[in-house]
PyMOL commands that place a pseudoatom at each C-alpha (Angstrom):
pseudoatom trace, name=CA, resn=UNK, resi=1, chain=A, elem=C, hetatm=0, pos=[0.182, 0.204, -0.041]
pseudoatom trace, name=CA, resn=UNK, resi=2, chain=A, elem=C, hetatm=0, pos=[1.259, 3.208, -0.986]
pseudoatom trace, name=CA, resn=UNK, resi=3, chain=A, elem=C, hetatm=0, pos=[0.956, 6.595, 0.614]
pseudoatom trace, name=CA, resn=UNK, resi=4, chain=A, elem=C, hetatm=0, pos=[-1.129, 9.542, -0.161]
pseudoatom trace, name=CA, resn=UNK, resi=5, chain=A, elem=C, hetatm=0, pos=[0.689, 12.291, -2.409]
pseudoatom trace, name=CA, resn=UNK, resi=6, chain=A, elem=C, hetatm=0, pos=[-0.379, 15.612, -2.381]
pseudoatom trace, name=CA, resn=UNK, resi=7, chain=A, elem=C, hetatm=0, pos=[-2.964, 15.377, -4.905]
pseudoatom trace, name=CA, resn=UNK, resi=8, chain=A, elem=C, hetatm=0, pos=[-4.776, 12.990, -3.224]
pseudoatom trace, name=CA, resn=UNK, resi=9, chain=A, elem=C, hetatm=0, pos=[-5.266, 15.512, 0.068]
pseudoatom trace, name=CA, resn=UNK, resi=10, chain=A, elem=C, hetatm=0, pos=[-6.759, 18.263, -2.539]
pseudoatom trace, name=CA, resn=UNK, resi=11, chain=A, elem=C, hetatm=0, pos=[-8.981, 15.092, -3.891]
pseudoatom trace, name=CA, resn=UNK, resi=12, chain=A, elem=C, hetatm=0, pos=[-10.234, 14.738, 0.187]
pseudoatom trace, name=CA, resn=UNK, resi=13, chain=A, elem=C, hetatm=0, pos=[-10.564, 18.404, 0.490]
pseudoatom trace, name=CA, resn=UNK, resi=14, chain=A, elem=C, hetatm=0, pos=[-12.934, 18.184, -2.449]
pseudoatom trace, name=CA, resn=UNK, resi=15, chain=A, elem=C, hetatm=0, pos=[-14.846, 14.549, -1.298]
pseudoatom trace, name=CA, resn=UNK, resi=16, chain=A, elem=C, hetatm=0, pos=[-15.341, 16.978, 2.112]
pseudoatom trace, name=CA, resn=UNK, resi=17, chain=A, elem=C, hetatm=0, pos=[-17.191, 20.411, 0.485]
pseudoatom trace, name=CA, resn=UNK, resi=18, chain=A, elem=C, hetatm=0, pos=[-20.091, 21.016, 1.942]
pseudoatom trace, name=CA, resn=UNK, resi=19, chain=A, elem=C, hetatm=0, pos=[-20.122, 18.541, 5.142]
pseudoatom trace, name=CA, resn=UNK, resi=20, chain=A, elem=C, hetatm=0, pos=[-16.409, 19.655, 6.833]
pseudoatom trace, name=CA, resn=UNK, resi=21, chain=A, elem=C, hetatm=0, pos=[-16.421, 22.887, 9.100]
pseudoatom trace, name=CA, resn=UNK, resi=22, chain=A, elem=C, hetatm=0, pos=[-13.127, 24.660, 8.274]
pseudoatom trace, name=CA, resn=UNK, resi=23, chain=A, elem=C, hetatm=0, pos=[-11.855, 25.028, 11.774]
pseudoatom trace, name=CA, resn=UNK, resi=24, chain=A, elem=C, hetatm=0, pos=[-10.318, 28.565, 12.780]
pseudoatom trace, name=CA, resn=UNK, resi=25, chain=A, elem=C, hetatm=0, pos=[-7.129, 29.502, 14.152]
pseudoatom trace, name=CA, resn=UNK, resi=26, chain=A, elem=C, hetatm=0, pos=[-6.956, 30.431, 16.972]
pseudoatom trace, name=CA, resn=UNK, resi=27, chain=A, elem=C, hetatm=0, pos=[-3.977, 33.049, 19.324]
pseudoatom trace, name=CA, resn=UNK, resi=28, chain=A, elem=C, hetatm=0, pos=[-2.925, 31.496, 22.540]
pseudoatom trace, name=CA, resn=UNK, resi=29, chain=A, elem=C, hetatm=0, pos=[-1.481, 34.230, 24.756]
pseudoatom trace, name=CA, resn=UNK, resi=30, chain=A, elem=C, hetatm=0, pos=[-0.228, 32.174, 27.612]
pseudoatom trace, name=CA, resn=UNK, resi=31, chain=A, elem=C, hetatm=0, pos=[1.439, 29.856, 25.013]
pseudoatom trace, name=CA, resn=UNK, resi=32, chain=A, elem=C, hetatm=0, pos=[2.806, 32.303, 22.976]
pseudoatom trace, name=CA, resn=UNK, resi=33, chain=A, elem=C, hetatm=0, pos=[4.140, 34.267, 26.036]
pseudoatom trace, name=CA, resn=UNK, resi=34, chain=A, elem=C, hetatm=0, pos=[6.068, 30.810, 27.145]
pseudoatom trace, name=CA, resn=UNK, resi=35, chain=A, elem=C, hetatm=0, pos=[7.294, 29.737, 24.079]
pseudoatom trace, name=CA, resn=UNK, resi=36, chain=A, elem=C, hetatm=0, pos=[8.900, 33.076, 23.489]
pseudoatom trace, name=CA, resn=UNK, resi=37, chain=A, elem=C, hetatm=0, pos=[6.842, 32.737, 19.771]
pseudoatom trace, name=CA, resn=UNK, resi=38, chain=A, elem=C, hetatm=0, pos=[3.274, 33.353, 18.425]
pseudoatom trace, name=CA, resn=UNK, resi=39, chain=A, elem=C, hetatm=0, pos=[1.445, 30.021, 19.175]
pseudoatom trace, name=CA, resn=UNK, resi=40, chain=A, elem=C, hetatm=0, pos=[-1.807, 29.018, 17.666]
pseudoatom trace, name=CA, resn=UNK, resi=41, chain=A, elem=C, hetatm=0, pos=[-4.335, 26.791, 18.116]
pseudoatom trace, name=CA, resn=UNK, resi=42, chain=A, elem=C, hetatm=0, pos=[-6.520, 24.739, 15.343]
pseudoatom trace, name=CA, resn=UNK, resi=43, chain=A, elem=C, hetatm=0, pos=[-9.581, 23.308, 17.505]
pseudoatom trace, name=CA, resn=UNK, resi=44, chain=A, elem=C, hetatm=0, pos=[-10.455, 20.408, 15.447]
pseudoatom trace, name=CA, resn=UNK, resi=45, chain=A, elem=C, hetatm=0, pos=[-13.002, 20.007, 18.670]
pseudoatom trace, name=CA, resn=UNK, resi=46, chain=A, elem=C, hetatm=0, pos=[-15.442, 22.495, 16.744]
pseudoatom trace, name=CA, resn=UNK, resi=47, chain=A, elem=C, hetatm=0, pos=[-15.585, 20.329, 13.788]
pseudoatom trace, name=CA, resn=UNK, resi=48, chain=A, elem=C, hetatm=0, pos=[-18.831, 17.964, 13.046]
pseudoatom trace, name=CA, resn=UNK, resi=49, chain=A, elem=C, hetatm=0, pos=[-18.695, 14.991, 15.456]
pseudoatom trace, name=CA, resn=UNK, resi=50, chain=A, elem=C, hetatm=0, pos=[-16.060, 17.156, 18.125]
pseudoatom trace, name=CA, resn=UNK, resi=51, chain=A, elem=C, hetatm=0, pos=[-12.588, 15.524, 16.033]
pseudoatom trace, name=CA, resn=UNK, resi=52, chain=A, elem=C, hetatm=0, pos=[-10.734, 15.795, 12.972]
pseudoatom trace, name=CA, resn=UNK, resi=53, chain=A, elem=C, hetatm=0, pos=[-12.022, 11.693, 12.066]
pseudoatom trace, name=CA, resn=UNK, resi=54, chain=A, elem=C, hetatm=0, pos=[-14.512, 13.197, 9.862]
pseudoatom trace, name=CA, resn=UNK, resi=55, chain=A, elem=C, hetatm=0, pos=[-12.140, 14.444, 7.463]
pseudoatom trace, name=CA, resn=UNK, resi=56, chain=A, elem=C, hetatm=0, pos=[-10.584, 10.970, 6.909]
pseudoatom trace, name=CA, resn=UNK, resi=57, chain=A, elem=C, hetatm=0, pos=[-14.374, 9.483, 6.842]
pseudoatom trace, name=CA, resn=UNK, resi=58, chain=A, elem=C, hetatm=0, pos=[-15.487, 11.170, 4.145]
pseudoatom trace, name=CA, resn=UNK, resi=59, chain=A, elem=C, hetatm=0, pos=[-12.572, 10.678, 1.730]
pseudoatom trace, name=CA, resn=UNK, resi=60, chain=A, elem=C, hetatm=0, pos=[-12.741, 7.264, 2.171]
pseudoatom trace, name=CA, resn=UNK, resi=61, chain=A, elem=C, hetatm=0, pos=[-16.151, 7.059, 1.623]
pseudoatom trace, name=CA, resn=UNK, resi=62, chain=A, elem=C, hetatm=0, pos=[-15.637, 9.327, -1.272]
pseudoatom trace, name=CA, resn=UNK, resi=63, chain=A, elem=C, hetatm=0, pos=[-12.817, 7.442, -2.628]
pseudoatom trace, name=CA, resn=UNK, resi=64, chain=A, elem=C, hetatm=0, pos=[-14.816, 3.751, -2.333]
pseudoatom trace, name=CA, resn=UNK, resi=65, chain=A, elem=C, hetatm=0, pos=[-18.122, 4.737, -4.612]
pseudoatom trace, name=CA, resn=UNK, resi=66, chain=A, elem=C, hetatm=0, pos=[-19.752, 1.956, -5.531]
pseudoatom trace, name=CA, resn=UNK, resi=67, chain=A, elem=C, hetatm=0, pos=[-17.588, -0.010, -3.794]
pseudoatom trace, name=CA, resn=UNK, resi=68, chain=A, elem=C, hetatm=0, pos=[-19.235, 0.508, -0.913]
pseudoatom trace, name=CA, resn=UNK, resi=69, chain=A, elem=C, hetatm=0, pos=[-22.830, 0.442, -2.139]
pseudoatom trace, name=CA, resn=UNK, resi=70, chain=A, elem=C, hetatm=0, pos=[-23.342, -2.287, 0.141]
pseudoatom trace, name=CA, resn=UNK, resi=71, chain=A, elem=C, hetatm=0, pos=[-22.140, -0.571, 3.133]
pseudoatom trace, name=CA, resn=UNK, resi=72, chain=A, elem=C, hetatm=0, pos=[-19.418, 0.602, 5.216]
pseudoatom trace, name=CA, resn=UNK, resi=73, chain=A, elem=C, hetatm=0, pos=[-17.796, -1.383, 8.512]
pseudoatom trace, name=CA, resn=UNK, resi=74, chain=A, elem=C, hetatm=0, pos=[-15.466, -0.020, 10.875]
pseudoatom trace, name=CA, resn=UNK, resi=75, chain=A, elem=C, hetatm=0, pos=[-13.886, -0.270, 14.800]
pseudoatom trace, name=CA, resn=UNK, resi=76, chain=A, elem=C, hetatm=0, pos=[-13.577, 2.467, 16.823]
pseudoatom trace, name=CA, resn=UNK, resi=77, chain=A, elem=C, hetatm=0, pos=[-13.084, 3.352, 20.914]
pseudoatom trace, name=CA, resn=UNK, resi=78, chain=A, elem=C, hetatm=0, pos=[-15.424, 6.208, 19.838]
pseudoatom trace, name=CA, resn=UNK, resi=79, chain=A, elem=C, hetatm=0, pos=[-14.446, 9.151, 17.374]
pseudoatom trace, name=CA, resn=UNK, resi=80, chain=A, elem=C, hetatm=0, pos=[-13.662, 7.580, 13.885]
pseudoatom trace, name=CA, resn=UNK, resi=81, chain=A, elem=C, hetatm=0, pos=[-17.130, 5.497, 14.643]
pseudoatom trace, name=CA, resn=UNK, resi=82, chain=A, elem=C, hetatm=0, pos=[-19.043, 8.396, 15.397]
pseudoatom trace, name=CA, resn=UNK, resi=83, chain=A, elem=C, hetatm=0, pos=[-17.481, 10.430, 11.994]
pseudoatom trace, name=CA, resn=UNK, resi=84, chain=A, elem=C, hetatm=0, pos=[-17.568, 7.111, 9.789]
pseudoatom trace, name=CA, resn=UNK, resi=85, chain=A, elem=C, hetatm=0, pos=[-21.495, 7.007, 10.702]
pseudoatom trace, name=CA, resn=UNK, resi=86, chain=A, elem=C, hetatm=0, pos=[-22.067, 10.867, 10.289]
pseudoatom trace, name=CA, resn=UNK, resi=87, chain=A, elem=C, hetatm=0, pos=[-19.938, 10.460, 6.933]
pseudoatom trace, name=CA, resn=UNK, resi=88, chain=A, elem=C, hetatm=0, pos=[-21.935, 7.212, 5.780]
pseudoatom trace, name=CA, resn=UNK, resi=89, chain=A, elem=C, hetatm=0, pos=[-25.217, 9.123, 6.510]
pseudoatom trace, name=CA, resn=UNK, resi=90, chain=A, elem=C, hetatm=0, pos=[-24.286, 11.923, 5.004]
pseudoatom trace, name=CA, resn=UNK, resi=91, chain=A, elem=C, hetatm=0, pos=[-23.621, 9.953, 1.976]
pseudoatom trace, name=CA, resn=UNK, resi=92, chain=A, elem=C, hetatm=0, pos=[-26.894, 7.550, 1.899]
pseudoatom trace, name=CA, resn=UNK, resi=93, chain=A, elem=C, hetatm=0, pos=[-24.563, 4.517, 2.945]
pseudoatom trace, name=CA, resn=UNK, resi=94, chain=A, elem=C, hetatm=0, pos=[-25.130, 2.166, 5.766]
pseudoatom trace, name=CA, resn=UNK, resi=95, chain=A, elem=C, hetatm=0, pos=[-22.726, 1.706, 8.476]
pseudoatom trace, name=CA, resn=UNK, resi=96, chain=A, elem=C, hetatm=0, pos=[-21.618, -0.756, 11.644]
pseudoatom trace, name=CA, resn=UNK, resi=97, chain=A, elem=C, hetatm=0, pos=[-19.311, 0.388, 14.232]
pseudoatom trace, name=CA, resn=UNK, resi=98, chain=A, elem=C, hetatm=0, pos=[-17.446, -2.114, 15.701]
pseudoatom trace, name=CA, resn=UNK, resi=99, chain=A, elem=C, hetatm=0, pos=[-16.700, -0.774, 19.695]
pseudoatom trace, name=CA, resn=UNK, resi=100, chain=A, elem=C, hetatm=0, pos=[-14.881, -2.477, 22.702]
pseudoatom trace, name=CA, resn=UNK, resi=101, chain=A, elem=C, hetatm=0, pos=[-17.302, -3.622, 25.289]
pseudoatom trace, name=CA, resn=UNK, resi=102, chain=A, elem=C, hetatm=0, pos=[-15.145, -0.675, 27.420]
pseudoatom trace, name=CA, resn=UNK, resi=103, chain=A, elem=C, hetatm=0, pos=[-16.468, 2.057, 25.419]
pseudoatom trace, name=CA, resn=UNK, resi=104, chain=A, elem=C, hetatm=0, pos=[-18.406, 5.067, 26.635]
pseudoatom trace, name=CA, resn=UNK, resi=105, chain=A, elem=C, hetatm=0, pos=[-21.736, 4.821, 26.838]
pseudoatom trace, name=CA, resn=UNK, resi=106, chain=A, elem=C, hetatm=0, pos=[-22.024, 8.408, 25.198]
pseudoatom trace, name=CA, resn=UNK, resi=107, chain=A, elem=C, hetatm=0, pos=[-20.007, 7.393, 22.188]
pseudoatom trace, name=CA, resn=UNK, resi=108, chain=A, elem=C, hetatm=0, pos=[-21.916, 4.160, 21.743]
pseudoatom trace, name=CA, resn=UNK, resi=109, chain=A, elem=C, hetatm=0, pos=[-25.435, 6.329, 21.703]
pseudoatom trace, name=CA, resn=UNK, resi=110, chain=A, elem=C, hetatm=0, pos=[-23.610, 9.089, 19.414]
pseudoatom trace, name=CA, resn=UNK, resi=111, chain=A, elem=C, hetatm=0, pos=[-22.593, 6.563, 16.828]
pseudoatom trace, name=CA, resn=UNK, resi=112, chain=A, elem=C, hetatm=0, pos=[-26.263, 5.065, 17.012]
pseudoatom trace, name=CA, resn=UNK, resi=113, chain=A, elem=C, hetatm=0, pos=[-27.614, 8.425, 17.098]
pseudoatom trace, name=CA, resn=UNK, resi=114, chain=A, elem=C, hetatm=0, pos=[-26.157, 8.803, 13.398]
pseudoatom trace, name=CA, resn=UNK, resi=115, chain=A, elem=C, hetatm=0, pos=[-27.577, 5.846, 12.251]
pseudoatom trace, name=CA, resn=UNK, resi=116, chain=A, elem=C, hetatm=0, pos=[-24.763, 3.206, 12.752]
pseudoatom trace, name=CA, resn=UNK, resi=117, chain=A, elem=C, hetatm=0, pos=[-25.684, -0.093, 13.947]
pseudoatom trace, name=CA, resn=UNK, resi=118, chain=A, elem=C, hetatm=0, pos=[-23.351, -0.735, 17.227]
pseudoatom trace, name=CA, resn=UNK, resi=119, chain=A, elem=C, hetatm=0, pos=[-21.472, -3.770, 17.972]
pseudoatom trace, name=CA, resn=UNK, resi=120, chain=A, elem=C, hetatm=0, pos=[-19.975, -4.304, 21.298]
pseudoatom trace, name=CA, resn=UNK, resi=121, chain=A, elem=C, hetatm=0, pos=[-17.113, -6.906, 20.574]
pseudoatom trace, name=CA, resn=UNK, resi=122, chain=A, elem=C, hetatm=0, pos=[-13.901, -7.833, 22.920]
pseudoatom trace, name=CA, resn=UNK, resi=123, chain=A, elem=C, hetatm=0, pos=[-11.881, -5.817, 25.687]
pseudoatom trace, name=CA, resn=UNK, resi=124, chain=A, elem=C, hetatm=0, pos=[-10.138, -3.229, 23.099]
pseudoatom trace, name=CA, resn=UNK, resi=125, chain=A, elem=C, hetatm=0, pos=[-10.246, -1.604, 19.720]
pseudoatom trace, name=CA, resn=UNK, resi=126, chain=A, elem=C, hetatm=0, pos=[-8.136, -4.604, 18.518]
pseudoatom trace, name=CA, resn=UNK, resi=127, chain=A, elem=C, hetatm=0, pos=[-10.838, -7.205, 19.148]
pseudoatom trace, name=CA, resn=UNK, resi=128, chain=A, elem=C, hetatm=0, pos=[-12.968, -5.255, 17.434]
pseudoatom trace, name=CA, resn=UNK, resi=129, chain=A, elem=C, hetatm=0, pos=[-10.735, -4.484, 14.786]
pseudoatom trace, name=CA, resn=UNK, resi=130, chain=A, elem=C, hetatm=0, pos=[-10.679, -8.017, 14.090]
pseudoatom trace, name=CA, resn=UNK, resi=131, chain=A, elem=C, hetatm=0, pos=[-14.354, -8.446, 14.250]
pseudoatom trace, name=CA, resn=UNK, resi=132, chain=A, elem=C, hetatm=0, pos=[-15.338, -5.333, 11.927]
pseudoatom trace, name=CA, resn=UNK, resi=133, chain=A, elem=C, hetatm=0, pos=[-12.835, -7.382, 9.249]
pseudoatom trace, name=CA, resn=UNK, resi=134, chain=A, elem=C, hetatm=0, pos=[-14.523, -10.595, 9.301]
pseudoatom trace, name=CA, resn=UNK, resi=135, chain=A, elem=C, hetatm=0, pos=[-18.462, -8.569, 9.206]
pseudoatom trace, name=CA, resn=UNK, resi=136, chain=A, elem=C, hetatm=0, pos=[-16.655, -6.927, 6.418]
pseudoatom trace, name=CA, resn=UNK, resi=137, chain=A, elem=C, hetatm=0, pos=[-15.502, -10.326, 4.776]
pseudoatom trace, name=CA, resn=UNK, resi=138, chain=A, elem=C, hetatm=0, pos=[-18.799, -12.026, 5.027]
pseudoatom trace, name=CA, resn=UNK, resi=139, chain=A, elem=C, hetatm=0, pos=[-21.123, -9.280, 4.450]
pseudoatom trace, name=CA, resn=UNK, resi=140, chain=A, elem=C, hetatm=0, pos=[-19.433, -7.654, 1.499]
pseudoatom trace, name=CA, resn=UNK, resi=141, chain=A, elem=C, hetatm=0, pos=[-19.357, -4.227, 3.228]
pseudoatom trace, name=CA, resn=UNK, resi=142, chain=A, elem=C, hetatm=0, pos=[-15.995, -2.052, 2.588]
pseudoatom trace, name=CA, resn=UNK, resi=143, chain=A, elem=C, hetatm=0, pos=[-13.783, -1.326, 5.546]
pseudoatom trace, name=CA, resn=UNK, resi=144, chain=A, elem=C, hetatm=0, pos=[-12.666, 1.877, 7.022]
pseudoatom trace, name=CA, resn=UNK, resi=145, chain=A, elem=C, hetatm=0, pos=[-9.744, 1.462, 8.952]
pseudoatom trace, name=CA, resn=UNK, resi=146, chain=A, elem=C, hetatm=0, pos=[-9.373, 4.504, 11.392]
pseudoatom trace, name=CA, resn=UNK, resi=147, chain=A, elem=C, hetatm=0, pos=[-5.907, 5.434, 10.392]
pseudoatom trace, name=CA, resn=UNK, resi=148, chain=A, elem=C, hetatm=0, pos=[-3.811, 3.073, 8.286]
pseudoatom trace, name=CA, resn=UNK, resi=149, chain=A, elem=C, hetatm=0, pos=[-5.362, 3.582, 5.168]
pseudoatom trace, name=CA, resn=UNK, resi=150, chain=A, elem=C, hetatm=0, pos=[-4.173, 6.063, 2.555]
pseudoatom trace, name=CA, resn=UNK, resi=151, chain=A, elem=C, hetatm=0, pos=[-7.419, 7.878, 1.746]
pseudoatom trace, name=CA, resn=UNK, resi=152, chain=A, elem=C, hetatm=0, pos=[-7.774, 8.348, 4.927]
pseudoatom trace, name=CA, resn=UNK, resi=153, chain=A, elem=C, hetatm=0, pos=[-4.559, 9.824, 5.683]
pseudoatom trace, name=CA, resn=UNK, resi=154, chain=A, elem=C, hetatm=0, pos=[-5.518, 12.108, 2.781]
pseudoatom trace, name=CA, resn=UNK, resi=155, chain=A, elem=C, hetatm=0, pos=[-8.880, 13.518, 4.685]
pseudoatom trace, name=CA, resn=UNK, resi=156, chain=A, elem=C, hetatm=0, pos=[-6.690, 13.847, 7.693]
pseudoatom trace, name=CA, resn=UNK, resi=157, chain=A, elem=C, hetatm=0, pos=[-4.022, 15.813, 5.869]
pseudoatom trace, name=CA, resn=UNK, resi=158, chain=A, elem=C, hetatm=0, pos=[-7.014, 18.645, 4.476]
pseudoatom trace, name=CA, resn=UNK, resi=159, chain=A, elem=C, hetatm=0, pos=[-6.261, 20.380, 8.301]
pseudoatom trace, name=CA, resn=UNK, resi=160, chain=A, elem=C, hetatm=0, pos=[-2.406, 21.206, 6.491]
pseudoatom trace, name=CA, resn=UNK, resi=161, chain=A, elem=C, hetatm=0, pos=[-4.296, 22.470, 3.745]
pseudoatom trace, name=CA, resn=UNK, resi=162, chain=A, elem=C, hetatm=0, pos=[-6.546, 24.847, 5.884]
pseudoatom trace, name=CA, resn=UNK, resi=163, chain=A, elem=C, hetatm=0, pos=[-3.300, 25.861, 7.736]
pseudoatom trace, name=CA, resn=UNK, resi=164, chain=A, elem=C, hetatm=0, pos=[-1.290, 26.968, 4.357]
pseudoatom trace, name=CA, resn=UNK, resi=165, chain=A, elem=C, hetatm=0, pos=[-4.513, 28.994, 3.737]
pseudoatom trace, name=CA, resn=UNK, resi=166, chain=A, elem=C, hetatm=0, pos=[-4.938, 30.715, 7.549]
pseudoatom trace, name=CA, resn=UNK, resi=167, chain=A, elem=C, hetatm=0, pos=[-0.889, 30.949, 8.349]
pseudoatom trace, name=CA, resn=UNK, resi=168, chain=A, elem=C, hetatm=0, pos=[0.649, 32.253, 5.636]
pseudoatom trace, name=CA, resn=UNK, resi=169, chain=A, elem=C, hetatm=0, pos=[3.840, 32.601, 7.437]
pseudoatom trace, name=CA, resn=UNK, resi=170, chain=A, elem=C, hetatm=0, pos=[3.969, 29.405, 8.859]
pseudoatom trace, name=CA, resn=UNK, resi=171, chain=A, elem=C, hetatm=0, pos=[6.893, 27.359, 10.461]
pseudoatom trace, name=CA, resn=UNK, resi=172, chain=A, elem=C, hetatm=0, pos=[6.334, 24.386, 12.704]
pseudoatom trace, name=CA, resn=UNK, resi=173, chain=A, elem=C, hetatm=0, pos=[3.351, 22.420, 13.811]
pseudoatom trace, name=CA, resn=UNK, resi=174, chain=A, elem=C, hetatm=0, pos=[3.093, 20.117, 16.454]
pseudoatom trace, name=CA, resn=UNK, resi=175, chain=A, elem=C, hetatm=0, pos=[0.645, 17.316, 15.725]
pseudoatom trace, name=CA, resn=UNK, resi=176, chain=A, elem=C, hetatm=0, pos=[-0.835, 14.806, 18.685]
pseudoatom trace, name=CA, resn=UNK, resi=177, chain=A, elem=C, hetatm=0, pos=[-0.177, 11.101, 17.218]
pseudoatom trace, name=CA, resn=UNK, resi=178, chain=A, elem=C, hetatm=0, pos=[-2.380, 8.209, 18.234]
pseudoatom trace, name=CA, resn=UNK, resi=179, chain=A, elem=C, hetatm=0, pos=[-1.956, 6.028, 15.314]
pseudoatom trace, name=CA, resn=UNK, resi=180, chain=A, elem=C, hetatm=0, pos=[-0.138, 8.069, 13.012]
pseudoatom trace, name=CA, resn=UNK, resi=181, chain=A, elem=C, hetatm=0, pos=[-3.000, 9.089, 10.338]
pseudoatom trace, name=CA, resn=UNK, resi=182, chain=A, elem=C, hetatm=0, pos=[-2.935, 12.548, 10.989]
pseudoatom trace, name=CA, resn=UNK, resi=183, chain=A, elem=C, hetatm=0, pos=[0.867, 13.666, 11.466]
pseudoatom trace, name=CA, resn=UNK, resi=184, chain=A, elem=C, hetatm=0, pos=[0.742, 11.226, 7.981]
pseudoatom trace, name=CA, resn=UNK, resi=185, chain=A, elem=C, hetatm=0, pos=[-1.699, 13.676, 6.563]
pseudoatom trace, name=CA, resn=UNK, resi=186, chain=A, elem=C, hetatm=0, pos=[-0.556, 16.962, 8.061]
pseudoatom trace, name=CA, resn=UNK, resi=187, chain=A, elem=C, hetatm=0, pos=[3.233, 15.974, 6.932]
pseudoatom trace, name=CA, resn=UNK, resi=188, chain=A, elem=C, hetatm=0, pos=[2.597, 15.508, 3.101]
pseudoatom trace, name=CA, resn=UNK, resi=189, chain=A, elem=C, hetatm=0, pos=[0.144, 18.543, 2.964]
pseudoatom trace, name=CA, resn=UNK, resi=190, chain=A, elem=C, hetatm=0, pos=[2.947, 20.829, 4.474]
pseudoatom trace, name=CA, resn=UNK, resi=191, chain=A, elem=C, hetatm=0, pos=[6.182, 19.359, 2.801]
pseudoatom trace, name=CA, resn=UNK, resi=192, chain=A, elem=C, hetatm=0, pos=[8.371, 22.539, 3.592]
pseudoatom trace, name=CA, resn=UNK, resi=193, chain=A, elem=C, hetatm=0, pos=[6.829, 23.377, 7.058]
pseudoatom trace, name=CA, resn=UNK, resi=194, chain=A, elem=C, hetatm=0, pos=[8.834, 21.269, 9.887]
pseudoatom trace, name=CA, resn=UNK, resi=195, chain=A, elem=C, hetatm=0, pos=[6.198, 18.999, 11.743]
pseudoatom trace, name=CA, resn=UNK, resi=196, chain=A, elem=C, hetatm=0, pos=[6.694, 17.505, 15.264]
pseudoatom trace, name=CA, resn=UNK, resi=197, chain=A, elem=C, hetatm=0, pos=[4.574, 14.371, 16.622]
pseudoatom trace, name=CA, resn=UNK, resi=198, chain=A, elem=C, hetatm=0, pos=[4.043, 14.546, 20.166]
for i in range(1, 198): cmd.bond("trace and resi %d" % i, "trace and resi %d" % (i + 1))
show_as sticks, trace
zoom trace
């Protein structure tokens, strides 16, 4: 599997049009003072579903096209599941989300409220991922991985495109790392900017 290219990130931005919110860039006087430089924050918690994950979910569903006609399936502890459920609902696609039995009740209810059929399986996300893959194979559904997928990575990279427009003198971006999809997409979108993972 090859990674996404900059043109894939531009295509992902088009896939999100009409659904993705362009999140603002906010200055932080406190952090700027401590860092001795201007520090800006991009609050993706203001994105629909409360996280950046919707960007990747929309990009993946768009890339699948007719391959997701029977529906999509994913696994998540919460944010990715909600994002795929929202993206599927927005695009008229059936959705199933596998979540660990220990998942937050609020996250389970949020995914279900967005039209997803939620299955509580296993004690961790790895157990849920395994069950979701089996369901995809057995049911002819398209599997949407939370981060290890070029289309999902391209979708997350759209944050980098927004940053380029919002911060013309951007020098450095600090990105949280979980599975690595967010930082990968941003680094591809910002090849001339220092990208630091934390």
